[in-house]
BAGUDO-695417 format. One line per 10 residues: number of its first residue (from 1); for each residue x, y, z of N, C-alpha, C. Coordinates in steps of 0.001 Angstrom, whole numbers, plus 500000, padded with zeros to 6 digits. Layout:
// residues N
NUM> X Y Z X Y Z X Y Z | ...
This chain:
// residues 405
1> 851092 176998 594792 850196 176949 595688 851034 177122 596979 | 850814 177860 597922 851954 177917 599155 851356 176570 599953 | 852798 175757 600404 852338 174672 601129 853005 175088 602450 | 852133 175044 603423 852790 175347 604762 852831 173903 605546 | 854004 174231 606633 853690 173117 607475 852760 173162 608505 | 851613 172143 608423 850383 171904 609325 850530 171538 610692 | 850004 172133 611401 850181 171565 613109 849539 170288 613243 | 848945 169892 611969 848455 168249 611736 849598 167183 611487 | 851038 167861 611063 852006 167070 610978 852708 166590 612217 | 852451 167486 613153 853257 166765 614177 852487 165544 614857
11> 853513 164351 614658 852829 163126 615140 852350 163530 617220 | 853036 163330 617588 852593 163727 619526 852809 164726 619949 | 851684 165388 620446 851324 166800 620971 851237 166617 622361 | 851191 165519 623025 850512 165081 624236 851633 165712 624912 | 851317 166215 625928 852046 167055 627095 852683 168263 626615 | 852741 168339 625345 853335 169667 624740 852920 170823 625057 | 853748 171845 625575 853656 173442 625573 853499 173984 624261 | 852182 174539 623981 852140 174886 622623 852373 176330 622502 | 852959 177284 621964 852804 178657 622293 851805 179060 620704 | 850991 179230 621068 849421 179700 620232 849400 181095 619610
21> 849754 181514 618737 849358 182975 618438 848058 183125 617508 | 847108 183677 618045 845750 183770 617380 845542 185304 617213 | 844685 185748 616402 843983 186955 616441 842687 187228 616940 | 842686 187159 618334 841468 187296 618928 841092 188815 619175 | 841424 189731 618259 841112 190757 618359 839854 191212 617865 | 838882 191390 619103 837573 191736 619009 837136 192637 619197 | 835776 193518 619148 835072 194467 619618 834605 194150 621116 | 835072 195223 621794 834424 194854 623334 833434 196145 623752 | 832304 195659 624243 830971 196615 624317 831562 197464 625438 | 830649 198633 625660 831036 199261 626687 830398 198869 628048
31> 829993 198020 627809 829737 196964 629129 831105 196071 629540 | 831940 196090 628767 833082 195268 629018 832962 193874 628593 | 832113 193627 627591 831930 192218 627465 831679 191893 626062 | 832283 190968 625568 832220 190270 623898 831202 189365 623956 | 830336 190015 623066 829075 189296 622425 828742 188404 621364 | 827833 187633 621322 827891 186976 620110 827696 187966 618414 | 828565 187563 617488 828775 188533 616532 830085 189171 616542 | 830436 189929 617877 831170 190469 617684 832607 189471 618264 | 832036 187735 618560 833116 187117 619039 833604 186371 617421 | 833602 186842 616315 833765 186521 615417 835218 185687 615082
41> 836215 186593 615440 837470 185878 615328 837886 185164 616386 | 837063 184770 617459 837516 183893 618638 836709 182641 617975 | 835771 182915 617657 835070 181738 616834 835739 181059 615741 | 836454 181645 614879 837015 181033 613894 838236 180747 614404 | 839066 180972 615188 840214 180701 616045 839953 179239 616876 | 838566 178945 616907 838457 177795 618058 838869 176098 617231 | 838710 176185 615902 839117 174772 615720 840474 174310 615968 | 841578 175267 615881 842773 174735 616193 842833 174699 617575 | 842406 175901 618578 842162 175543 619934 841729 174088 620275 | 840979 173650 619623 840098 172399 620215 841081 171482 619678
51> 841660 171381 618384 842733 170143 618074 843296 170021 619114 | 844192 171166 619393 845080 171012 620201 844952 170322 621891 | 843681 170799 621943 843133 170299 623323 843066 168607 623353 | 842461 168566 621841 842076 166787 621956 843475 166318 621611 | 844497 166914 621121 845708 166155 621134 846484 166260 622715 | 845957 166636 623561 846677 166666 624838 847607 167565 625038 | 847479 168646 624446 848772 169709 624400 848231 170920 625772 | 848913 171205 626092 848764 172774 626967 849306 173921 626033 | 848125 174947 626104 848088 176012 625195 848549 177002 625831 | 849688 177960 625758 849805 179499 625868 849756 180280 624976
61> 848558 180846 624935 847988 181677 624167 848260 183231 624078 | 848433 183743 622901 848679 185268 623111 848005 185972 621634 | 847910 187169 621870 847168 188362 620861 847216 189374 621161 | 846944 190061 620051 846418 191697 620767 844971 192101 620576 | 844821 193091 621626 843793 193817 621284 843781 195297 621046 | 842859 195480 619973 843100 197064 619765 844424 197359 619568 | 844141 199126 619965 845414 199842 619592 845750 200592 620708 | 846645 200022 621684 846829 200626 623237 847662 202185 622594 | 847031 202991 623426 847284 204465 622828 847145 205036 621738 | 846271 204202 620999 846269 204549 619350 847442 204034 618384
71> 848241 203242 618952 849558 202747 618162 849290 201679 617894 | 849586 200922 617101 849978 199243 616535 851329 198658 617093 | 852283 199764 617108 853572 199292 617539 854172 198692 619112 | 853141 199058 620007 853181 198423 620786 854123 199071 622040 | 854165 198666 623430 854782 199862 624431 853660 200604 625387 | 852399 200633 625039 851488 201295 626009 850509 200460 626556 | 850166 200970 627825 849588 200344 628883 848041 200981 628535 | 847013 200237 628194 845609 200877 628384 844439 199975 629133 | 844154 200029 630259 843498 199074 631092 842304 198639 630367 | 841490 199543 629313 840632 199470 628691 840663 198150 627567
81> 841982 197725 627245 842368 197031 626284 842642 195829 626935 | 842640 195250 627992 843249 193948 629068 842410 192974 628026 | 843076 191741 628232 842314 190595 627613 841594 189801 628331 | 841272 190535 629640 839924 189884 630327 838662 189342 629551 | 838016 190327 629160 836724 190240 628089 837015 188975 627164 | 838087 188851 626775 838118 188146 625638 838485 186463 626374 | 838999 186638 627211 839136 185454 628205 838034 184744 628578 | 837063 185530 628726 835303 185248 629390 834811 184732 628492 | 834948 185049 627335 834234 185086 626574 834973 183574 625574 | 835949 183416 625675 836556 181989 625039 836058 181104 625930
91> 836001 181298 627617 835814 180117 628604 834178 179997 628203 | 833405 180894 627849 832089 180345 627581 832101 179773 626169 | 832745 179954 625279 832674 179208 624033 833197 177898 624019 | 833978 177578 624932 834606 176153 625262 834041 175324 626049 | 833242 176098 627314 832460 175560 628207 833735 174810 629127 | 833384 173308 629183 833930 172274 630133 835361 171568 629237 | 835466 172239 627914 836600 171307 627119 837861 172012 627527 | 837988 173252 628386 839332 173639 628934 838984 174590 629861 | 840041 174746 630638 840105 176039 631463 840993 177117 631038 | 840467 178254 631124 841573 179787 630606 841916 180312 632085
101> 843118 180371 631802 843710 181031 633132 844512 182351 632405 | 843629 183285 632714 844271 184513 632460 845401 185429 633122 | 846592 185767 632617 847598 186401 633257 847714 187804 632831 | 848059 188726 633890 848026 190406 633712 849603 190555 633163 | 850303 189641 632740 851638 190152 632176 852015 189088 631033 | 852842 189513 630201 853074 188708 629422 854781 188255 629083 | 855521 188763 629954 856939 188837 630212 857485 189039 631303 | 857472 187937 632301 858157 188018 633484 858332 186713 633864 | 858876 186606 635017 859316 185056 635619 858292 184371 635858 | 857082 185514 636489 855908 184550 636678 854897 183833 635435
111> 855196 184396 634523 854654 183848 632980 855474 182665 632885 | 857122 182826 632839 857680 181554 632593 857042 180420 633602 | 857153 180846 635063 856620 179750 635706 855291 179056 635669 | 854461 180220 635531 852962 179525 635029 853049 178479 633745 | 853872 178863 633000 853832 178338 631641 854517 176693 632022 | 855169 176883 633088 856153 175479 633253 854721 174543 634274 | 854156 175164 634605 853314 174586 635704 851938 174178 634936 | 851697 174502 633627 850446 174353 632843 850501 172805 632202 | 849238 172331 632616 848660 171036 632298 848087 170931 630941 | 848040 169733 630201 846988 169549 629049 845619 169775 629572
121> 844973 170356 628636 843568 170908 628778 843363 172142 629561 | 844545 172808 629656 844324 174377 630056 845182 175460 629485 | 844837 176467 629078 844757 177444 628120 845679 178901 629058 | 846452 178959 628748 847534 180009 629605 847378 181232 628737 | 846340 182415 629129 846103 183681 628020 846832 184686 628671 | 847809 185079 627609 848670 186230 628199 848159 187590 627861 | 848546 188393 628789 848230 189819 628516 848086 190419 627123 | 847479 191415 626782 847577 191831 625760 849125 192093 624897 | 849391 191334 623777 850631 191312 623381 851249 192769 623104 | 850489 193632 622473 850873 195193 622621 850954 195942 623553
131> 851026 195612 624790 851391 196268 625760 853111 196240 626073 | 853487 195240 624963 855155 194981 625332 855810 196212 624545 | 856799 196661 625128 857545 197831 624608 858216 197444 622895 | 858651 195807 623089 859083 195297 622075 858441 194686 620730 | 856849 194702 621094 856450 193778 619899 856259 194642 618615 | 856189 195590 618682 856202 196039 617178 857664 196457 616709 | 858550 195905 616972 860010 196094 616576 860623 194773 615853 | 859768 193638 615986 859768 192398 615378 861191 191999 615953 | 861135 192161 617278 862672 191801 618260 862789 190621 618606 | 864104 190082 618065 864540 188726 618271 864400 188333 619661
141> 865149 189255 620694 865744 189014 621838 863601 188622 622969 | 862896 189396 621875 861533 189295 622766 861015 188137 622180 | 860988 187668 620927 860527 186584 620199 861238 185264 621384 | 862764 185540 621491 863444 184399 621927 862818 184268 623375 | 862214 185060 624076 861901 184957 625659 860544 184332 625348 | 859561 184563 624304 858204 184123 624317 858484 182408 623911 | 859298 182433 622767 859575 181061 622666 860107 180226 623749 | 860654 180691 624796 861371 179979 625691 860031 179370 626737 | 858760 179809 626946 857422 179458 627292 857372 177804 626914 | 857662 177541 625412 856771 176337 625033 857933 175806 624337
151> 857192 174335 623814 858175 173332 622946 857955 173498 621437 | 856911 174289 621120 856675 174651 619743 855546 175761 619650 | 855654 176265 618245 855117 177372 617957 853830 176982 617019 | 852456 177592 617129 851899 177430 615941 851108 178990 615612 | 851450 179274 614566 850551 180592 614001 849415 180370 613435 | 848515 180966 614025 846997 180902 613614 846345 182329 613438 | 847497 183425 613439 847047 184675 613364 847140 185286 611988 | 846354 184561 610818 846689 185279 609688 846312 186831 609601 | 845276 187231 609979 845032 188711 609939 846201 189534 610847 | 847104 188968 611240 848244 189887 611621 849724 189540 611370
161> 849404 188469 610358 850743 188068 609810 851513 188733 608661 | 850968 190041 608249 851969 191108 607628 852282 191841 608669 | 852174 191919 610082 852914 192571 610338 854544 192132 611072 | 855544 193209 610985 856404 192605 611768 856913 192599 613373 | 856501 191506 613939 856278 191730 615313 856588 190318 615683 | 856024 189895 617137 856631 188611 617688 856108 187550 616617 | 855088 187724 615866 854335 186701 615199 855487 186392 614144 | 856180 187175 613897 857415 186256 612868 858419 186180 613726 | 858962 187016 614748 860233 186891 615550 860463 185309 616189 | 859453 184929 616827 859231 183583 617282 859726 182242 616448
171> 859513 182623 615483 859548 181471 614458 861348 181175 614317 | 862028 181963 614708 863498 181755 614612 864071 180880 615882 | 863161 180466 616740 863553 179914 618060 862724 178616 618574 | 861503 178179 617942 860894 177158 617810 860491 176365 616703 | 859978 175300 616558 859859 174619 615327 858550 175076 615354 | 858171 175845 613957 856988 176305 613690 855791 176063 613046 | 855013 175915 613404 853618 175505 612115 852494 176324 612007 | 851565 176397 610945 850226 177152 610572 849313 176119 611513 | 848857 176987 612147 847081 176467 612305 845774 175998 611527 | 845173 175581 611919 844126 175079 611116 843655 176403 610446
181> 843096 177552 611110 842571 178886 610209 843838 179415 609412 | 845060 179348 609392 845896 180017 608688 846055 179355 607622 | 846042 177717 607445 845714 176743 606472 844949 177312 605513 | 843496 177494 606583 842096 177808 605364 842558 179147 604844 | 842948 180165 605292 843025 181262 605138 843830 181492 603914 | 845164 181104 603947 846147 181013 602474 845666 180103 601520 | 845086 179352 601705 844496 178238 600834 843550 178985 599903 | 842650 180030 600692 841451 180671 599951 841898 181986 599357 | 843132 182541 599819 843677 183386 598851 844241 182920 597637 | 845442 182041 598165 846054 181510 596869 845191 180850 595636
191> 843930 180458 595644 843560 179621 595051 842456 180683 594195 | 842017 182024 594886 841673 183260 594382 842606 183566 593058 | 843725 183545 593427 844861 184051 592185 845458 183011 591559 | 845465 181965 591941 846487 181094 591098 845348 179932 590233 | 843811 179854 590896 843055 179025 589966 841486 179182 590060 | 841203 180776 589775 840127 180728 589984 838969 180178 588870 | 837982 179975 589275 836588 179548 588362 836416 180583 587417 | 836703 180911 586465 835987 181868 585734 834494 181967 585047 | 833880 183115 585128 834567 184597 585437 834848 184920 586768 | 836139 185612 586804 836567 186423 588246 836027 187452 588339
201> 835057 187921 589257 834610 189190 589285 835343 190077 590497 | 835688 190927 590631 836463 191588 592006 835768 192741 591993 | 835565 192956 593263 834764 194205 593557 835842 195038 594782 | 836154 196295 594891 837062 196761 595711 836325 197873 595984 | 836063 198044 597328 835575 199947 597627 836447 199961 598985 | 835762 201016 599418 836667 201467 600778 837265 203128 600402 | 837537 203650 601377 837785 205153 601448 839199 205487 600842 | 840491 204550 601130 841700 204874 600791 841969 204163 599532 | 842590 205114 598326 843045 204257 597231 844721 203716 597714 | 845150 204252 598532 846581 204433 598918 846780 202551 599246
211> 845725 202488 600351 845782 200832 600863 845740 199675 599752 | 844988 200054 598814 844428 199413 597766 844915 198976 596179 | 845782 200292 596016 846018 200323 594477 846847 199135 594099 | 847796 198907 594569 848640 197389 594332 848064 196385 594209 | 846464 196189 595158 845628 194832 594404 844709 195089 593408 | 844252 196510 593112 843977 196966 591954 844632 196525 590720 | 845978 196873 591089 846688 196667 589450 847146 195097 589633 | 846946 194405 590555 847392 192794 590291 845929 192189 589941 | 844554 192854 590679 843480 192115 589968 843131 192797 588190 | 843565 193643 587829 843448 194130 586548 844106 192959 585596
221> 845016 192332 586235 845934 191453 585585 844969 189850 585501 | 844595 189818 586820 843990 188110 586878 842631 188122 586957 | 841797 189242 587079 840496 188989 586927 839650 189498 585797 | 838472 188979 585259 837628 189175 584308 837036 190440 584293 | 836468 190744 585494 835799 192246 585618 836288 192726 587148 | 836863 194092 587153 836813 194657 588203 835992 195729 588468 | 835636 195656 589700 834600 197059 590192 834905 197578 590870 | 834729 199272 590888 835137 199998 592246 834229 200584 592613 | 834286 200870 593808 832754 201910 594654 833729 202248 595921 | 832921 203326 596563 833533 204037 597688 834618 205153 597305
231> 835059 205659 598498 835838 207022 597882 837002 206824 597224 | 837336 205743 597140 838612 205561 596570 838259 205429 595092 | 837088 205359 594456 836643 205785 592972 836875 207273 592634 | 836794 208005 593533 837099 209369 593638 838072 209670 592722 | 839168 208859 592737 840423 208956 592343 840459 208898 591059 | 839726 207931 590432 839690 207534 589001 838410 208774 588312 | 838040 208904 589115 836970 210432 588773 837863 211675 588083 | 838632 211896 589081 839561 212975 588861 840572 212525 587683 | 841069 211300 587692 841834 210965 586314 841375 211011 585051 | 839927 210876 585353 839035 211032 583876 838809 212428 583599
241> 838864 213218 584522 838704 214805 584456 837490 215037 584808 | 836746 214314 585554 835087 214797 586126 835806 215341 587465 | 834558 216288 587599 834702 217084 588924 833804 215897 590223 | 834563 216271 591510 833967 215534 592629 833573 216482 593718 | 833494 217663 593542 833069 218529 594487 833766 218555 595757 | 833435 218229 596879 834401 218358 598093 834612 216784 598593 | 834347 215794 597602 834653 214304 598118 836025 214152 598267 | 836328 213199 599289 837737 212678 599265 838364 212221 598037 | 839790 212545 598250 840454 212604 597420 841884 212380 597895 | 842699 211176 597170 844280 211216 597296 844745 211826 596107
251> 845282 213133 596118 845635 213430 594756 847135 212780 594548 | 848034 212504 595424 849369 211990 594723 848873 210749 594278 | 847916 210125 594589 847748 208484 593417 847222 209297 592414 | 846852 209923 592145 845892 210447 590420 846730 209927 589337 | 848273 210396 589642 848840 210145 588498 849289 208417 588093 | 849226 207643 589575 849451 206127 589617 847847 205848 588572 | 846949 206283 589100 845378 205633 588452 845365 205656 586857 | 846329 207131 586529 846214 207204 585301 846980 206284 584378 | 847617 205531 584816 848984 204508 584533 847909 203314 584348 | 846934 202950 585036 845981 201853 585007 845061 201987 583745
261> 844617 200907 583401 843660 200442 582154 842187 201053 582488 | 842417 202467 582896 841268 202894 583267 840043 202893 581898 | 840653 202827 580878 839491 202970 579618 838980 201347 579280 | 839881 200223 579803 839609 198955 579588 837821 198761 580074 | 837371 198371 579003 835999 198054 579415 835760 197090 580463 | 836822 196145 580919 836611 195521 582332 837055 195999 583528 | 837209 197436 583335 837401 198040 584775 836114 198856 584964 | 835650 198561 585604 834119 198901 586125 834117 200257 587151 | 833649 201535 587008 833867 202363 587869 832334 203139 587914 | 831817 203919 589182 830399 204088 589283 829993 205106 588151
271> 828559 205044 587348 828468 205897 586626 827401 206933 586814 | 826803 206563 588218 826169 207798 588710 826333 207618 590241 | 825862 208399 591061 826287 208619 592637 825178 209277 593480 | 825477 208887 594740 824299 209626 595390 825614 210784 595879 | 824997 211835 595702 825701 212959 596110 824950 213896 597278 | 825720 214787 598278 824966 215472 599105 825816 216388 599736 | 825265 217208 600244 826040 218741 600937 826069 218423 602493 | 825860 217038 602850 826277 216917 604067 826615 215362 604232 | 827932 214806 605227 827955 213724 605384 827264 213077 606220 | 826371 213730 607035 825400 213066 608356 824042 212573 607314
281> 823852 212808 605950 822519 212079 605502 821390 213269 605633 | 821578 214319 606416 820465 215282 606383 820678 216593 605815 | 821389 216656 604721 822004 217380 604085 820999 217224 602787 | 821213 218233 601310 820281 218098 600207 821129 216620 599563 | 820474 215691 599426 820825 214408 598867 820403 214233 597134 | 820885 213575 596801 820296 213478 595225 821478 212770 594581 | 820605 211988 593335 821036 210821 592504 821822 211858 591149 | 823008 211360 590830 823524 212417 589763 824431 211834 588829 | 824561 211776 587624 825288 211087 586840 826795 211544 587131 | 827894 210778 587032 829326 211240 587228 829998 212277 586328
291> 829629 211452 584875 830122 212243 583453 829744 213482 583282 | 830048 214249 582883 829376 215509 582277 829574 216736 583620 | 830634 216414 584491 830667 217416 585843 829100 217713 586177 | 828491 217060 586874 827260 217081 587278 827318 217285 588924 | 828648 216823 589281 828512 217178 591047 828930 218518 591221 | 828176 219270 592162 828616 220498 592477 829896 220704 593472 | 829891 221915 593561 831282 222353 594420 831424 222151 595795 | 829823 222190 596037 829649 221924 597644 828979 220609 597922 | 829046 219626 597205 828791 218198 597369 829675 217065 597489 | 829240 216029 598145 830035 214905 598655 829619 213871 597744
301> 830558 212984 597080 829951 211615 596637 830194 210740 597776 | 829196 210219 598171 829072 209398 599503 828209 207916 599056 | 827811 207405 597823 827717 205988 597594 827209 206025 595940 | 827085 204979 595769 826896 204497 594147 825602 204938 594130 | 825146 205142 592752 823672 205302 592487 823036 204078 592134 | 821618 204239 591716 821032 203165 591178 821487 202409 589764 | 821916 203211 588869 822183 202506 587973 823550 201780 587983 | 824322 202419 588694 825591 201703 588766 825188 200439 589802 | 824320 200275 590441 823541 199077 591160 823332 198088 590346 | 822317 198382 589760 822257 197235 588707 822920 196946 587887
311> 824191 197943 587082 825406 197539 586516 826153 196331 587249 | 826553 196992 588221 827428 195802 588899 826402 194559 589160 | 825336 194652 589495 824496 193564 589744 824073 192725 588592 | 824494 192908 587640 824685 192206 586208 826168 191577 586291 | 827002 192055 586452 828299 191589 586109 828441 190505 587352 | 827950 190892 588531 828299 189984 589556 827643 188709 589219 | 826196 188772 588725 825419 187300 588226 826174 186698 587317 | 827103 187206 586372 827835 186329 585560 829214 185771 586029 | 829154 185909 587444 830622 185281 588070 830510 183612 588487 | 831472 183110 588626 831760 181838 589222 832564 181904 590292
321> 833654 183027 589900 834299 183287 591484 834190 184868 591939 | 834142 185212 592955 833938 186569 593482 834896 186822 594533 | 835666 188358 594494 836309 188667 595756 835859 189925 595675 | 835306 190342 597469 834451 191583 597751 835144 191996 599021 | 835566 193320 598772 836444 193942 599742 836179 195494 599845 | 835217 196023 601056 835342 197190 601014 833822 197856 600348 | 833372 198558 601360 832118 199148 600953 832080 200046 599868 | 830662 200263 599084 830513 201290 598125 830176 202822 598593 | 830071 203027 599912 829531 204107 600036 829676 204267 601924 | 829418 205365 602005 829542 205876 603606 828672 204858 604275
331> 828893 203709 604688 827971 202747 605246 827563 203116 606761 | 828060 203868 607472 827564 204560 608544 826845 205260 608662 | 826534 205744 607402 824552 206468 607371 824153 205806 606624 | 822964 205610 606931 821756 204358 606368 821746 205276 605017 | 821570 206544 604838 821385 206640 603500 822374 206901 602268 | 823446 206349 602961 824686 206193 602022 824917 204539 602102 | 824265 203615 602455 824516 202471 602559 823882 201592 601165 | 823133 202219 600543 821977 201660 599860 822846 200910 598492 | 824185 201497 598035 824729 200733 597368 825665 199525 597663 | 826232 199532 598883 826710 198199 599626 825358 197341 599625
341> 824435 197173 600309 823478 196804 600429 823068 196171 598732 | 823052 196805 597708 822815 196263 596613 823812 195076 596012 | 825119 195486 596200 826342 194719 595721 826134 193480 596782 | 825859 193669 598475 825592 192281 598661 824458 191321 598615 | 823312 192133 598370 822319 191454 597542 822770 190374 596616 | 823314 191015 595459 823634 190415 594194 824645 189097 594827 | 825383 189366 595721 826321 188289 596026 825933 187212 596619 | 824679 187465 597461 824049 186407 598217 823077 185661 597153 | 822790 186247 595986 821893 185824 595110 822927 184632 593972 | 824067 185084 594131 825104 184120 593494 825540 182666 593749
351> 825643 181800 592965 826379 180147 593506 827523 180469 593066 | 828315 181756 592780 829874 181579 592996 830439 181641 594213 | 831544 181017 593987 832816 180874 595099 832799 182315 595560 | 832832 182664 596677 833024 183743 597088 834272 184195 598452 | 835039 185172 598103 836125 185157 599094 835717 186592 599683 | 835479 186902 600696 835395 188202 601104 836065 188545 602704 | 836202 189703 603019 836763 190019 604343 837590 191345 604577 | 838195 191779 605703 838419 192912 606142 837287 193205 607189 | 837747 194217 608388 837007 194490 609461 835834 195008 608979 | 835914 196099 608236 834397 196979 607748 833761 196357 606986
361> 834309 195109 606131 833541 194309 605252 832401 193422 605969 | 833634 192810 606904 832910 191559 607683 832095 192076 608775 | 831979 193219 609433 830877 193806 610484 829667 194276 609334 | 829958 194836 608525 828753 195180 607725 827817 193917 607227 | 828446 192848 606703 827926 191549 606352 827196 191252 607427 | 827979 190808 608807 827160 190448 609667 825883 190939 609973 | 825889 192354 609997 824909 193476 610274 823655 193412 609531 | 824014 193472 608238 823066 193686 607050 822616 192362 606853 | 823188 191045 606587 823065 189561 606034 823622 188746 606696 | 823713 188618 608149 823936 187854 609196 823168 186583 608790
371> 821953 186463 609335 820989 185380 608857 821220 184541 607865 | 821066 185223 606589 821312 184634 605209 822437 184274 604736 | 823533 185003 605406 824965 184681 605253 825242 183246 605726 | 824915 182984 606949 824951 181789 607481 824948 180626 606891 | 823737 180808 605905 823146 179398 605252 824184 179287 604034 | 825329 180299 603584 826100 180224 602555 827202 179330 602409 | 827159 178184 602130 828675 177495 602031 829580 177976 601208 | 829221 179019 599959 829907 179211 599079 830560 180477 599556 | 830495 181183 600723 831018 182316 601008 832125 182028 601968 | 833225 182402 602084 834095 182495 603036 834432 183985 603596
381> 834642 184136 604678 834569 185465 605165 835866 185273 605894 | 836975 186052 605414 838525 186051 605898 838565 186932 607150 | 839260 186532 608151 839609 187268 608948 840637 188393 608906 | 841091 188330 607873 842267 189176 607442 841650 190195 606312 | 842182 191563 606855 842144 192388 605927 843506 192705 605133 | 844339 193883 606052 845378 194091 605250 846132 192796 604808 | 846473 191722 605780 847024 190512 605334 846601 189839 604201 | 845371 189978 603889 844403 189197 602807 845031 189827 601639 | 845072 191634 601693 845496 192587 600343 846657 191987 600099 | 847484 192354 600993 848889 192037 600818 849401 190647 600236
391> 848807 189630 600765 848833 188453 600366 848572 188172 598804 | 847496 188834 598551 847249 188729 596980 847900 189769 596250 | 848468 190809 596515 849288 191655 595823 850756 190933 595597 | 851202 190712 596645 852530 189823 596628 852635 188758 596332 | 851858 187899 596685 851779 186256 596558 852361 185630 597548 | 852581 186395 598747 853205 185449 599814 853505 186582 600757 | 853871 186337 602513 854058 187245 603453 855027 186712 603874 | 855865 187602 604176 857712 187156 605228 857091 186250 605965 | 856308 186307 606946 855739 185715 608141 855335 184185 607694 | 854458 184025 606663 854172 182953 606034 855088 182097 605500
401> 856616 182726 605005 857451 182331 604214 858045 181105 605317 | 858099 181834 606797 858665 181159 607874 857982 179806 608155 | 856791 179810 607757 855840 178148 607502 855965 177531 606424 | 856662 177912 605634 856595 177110 604363 857305 175379 604396 | 857025 174695 603532 857695 173433 603780 859124 173388 603217
């Protein structure tokens, strides 16, 4: 089990300036507002923020928002991705507990001056960290300048901790600790891998096999049952010699798939599918078996079929621990969301401990099962997608290593 230095281990935070890295990267509506449901990551970040406020610390808060210029590396200014809507939502959620002061910069003498004047009970929210040209370079000079604003550093941005950015670089220049959300996220993932209550059922879906093949390999070693869905399952069909029509396939990964235990009875992939001549749902839609080359050349495989939903539901019902990441079909189109709905329904009926997460998965859960999900204490929705998958695959992350005891 990874043991991290927790912010709770610091005996006296009174009057300390804390550089807090959170992942409050949330959807902003066309009206420029962050609303309930869309504020999931802000809400998840509140316990650490409120803990620091209770301990009379002054908070310098940093985060990214979106992909300025379509890039994650940083260095592009996009006025639509300023942190102002996030600041307003954070202030609304905190109420009178703190005053949120939003700056239009993240690296200047003005920022340093504002940080030095900061008082306990105040939060200084810096501008979108990805606007900075050095953010995506794991730049130690940039990390050192950020560190100069504060007395200590708290990393609560689990969802960003697989990136080589300032989230990592700052740890070389300040005493560094894990926030409460970081502790919870890491514990949830490591328990899944190291001490699952069995049977452990793993459900992996989504579009790209390239981003998940490492996790699939790992889970075939760890889990009792592995379930695949989504476009990534098309690669298994190709490896088995089945035709998939016009469906999405990453052919360079087919040889990798062939090396997996695809004949293992505990490796489950769809037996039938919803096929269609159109991605819009307005074409000719039909249920077809996968084996026997039943998918026509002009068709796409866009969801799992009813027999697969029933099969997967029975497997899920047997679980004591469940991991779920990625949809079973093209969930943006209602005609092709039934498979994911069926899997989610089965998970909600289960009393197993559930770990789920990833942006697409979390948004679908909120939209389809928000009210039912709210009362499920056995289900933990992670803020991480890529970070969660990499931690499962590798057992640790470079940035998390910087927080180890």
